[in-house]
C-alpha positions as CSV (number, residue, x, y, z in Angstrom):
1,X,60.0,-5.8,-69.8
2,X,58.5,-6.2,-66.3
3,X,59.7,-9.2,-64.4
4,X,57.1,-11.7,-63.2
5,X,57.0,-14.7,-60.9
6,X,54.9,-17.6,-62.1
7,X,53.1,-19.9,-59.8
8,X,51.0,-23.1,-60.3
9,X,48.3,-24.3,-57.9
10,X,48.2,-28.1,-57.4
11,X,45.5,-30.5,-56.1
12,X,47.6,-32.6,-53.7
13,X,45.2,-35.5,-54.0
14,X,45.6,-35.9,-57.8
15,X,48.9,-34.0,-58.4
16,X,47.1,-32.1,-61.2
17,X,47.8,-28.4,-61.8
18,X,44.4,-26.6,-61.5
19,X,45.5,-23.0,-62.0
20,X,48.3,-20.6,-62.8
21,X,49.1,-17.1,-61.6
22,X,51.7,-14.6,-62.6
23,X,52.6,-11.8,-60.1
24,X,55.0,-8.9,-60.4
25,X,58.5,-9.5,-59.0
26,X,58.3,-6.0,-57.6
27,X,55.5,-6.9,-55.3
28,X,56.5,-7.2,-51.6
29,X,56.3,-10.6,-49.9
30,X,53.2,-9.8,-47.9
31,X,51.2,-8.7,-51.0
32,X,52.4,-11.7,-52.9
33,X,51.3,-14.1,-50.2
34,X,47.9,-12.4,-50.0
35,X,47.4,-12.8,-53.7
36,X,48.5,-16.4,-53.6
37,X,46.1,-17.2,-50.7
38,X,43.3,-15.4,-52.4
39,X,43.8,-17.5,-55.6
40,X,44.1,-20.7,-53.5
41,X,40.7,-20.0,-51.8
42,X,39.1,-19.2,-55.2
43,X,40.4,-22.5,-56.6
44,X,39.1,-24.4,-53.5
45,X,35.6,-22.9,-53.9
46,X,35.5,-23.4,-57.7
47,X,36.7,-27.0,-57.5
48,X,34.7,-27.9,-54.3
49,X,37.9,-28.9,-52.5
50,X,39.1,-28.3,-49.0
51,X,41.6,-25.5,-49.1
52,X,44.2,-27.7,-47.4
53,X,44.3,-29.9,-50.5
54,X,45.6,-27.1,-52.7
55,X,49.2,-25.8,-52.6
56,X,51.2,-23.5,-54.8
57,X,54.7,-23.6,-56.0
58,X,56.8,-21.5,-58.3
59,X,56.4,-22.8,-61.8
60,X,59.3,-25.1,-62.7
61,X,60.6,-25.1,-59.1
62,X,59.2,-28.2,-57.4
63,X,58.7,-28.3,-53.7
64,X,60.7,-31.0,-52.1
């Protein structure tokens, strides 16, 4: 079974999760960041939010 990393995108104003994304663990860091930034921009557009209001974190690994 292919290993995946799971991410959630959060609206920092509300604390609500607005999207999830799973990426291959084999993906290099540059590709992973590009995919995360692309999804972040899509969520900002779809939710009519400033991109700075959305952040991502690994699912079940809270940012401190």
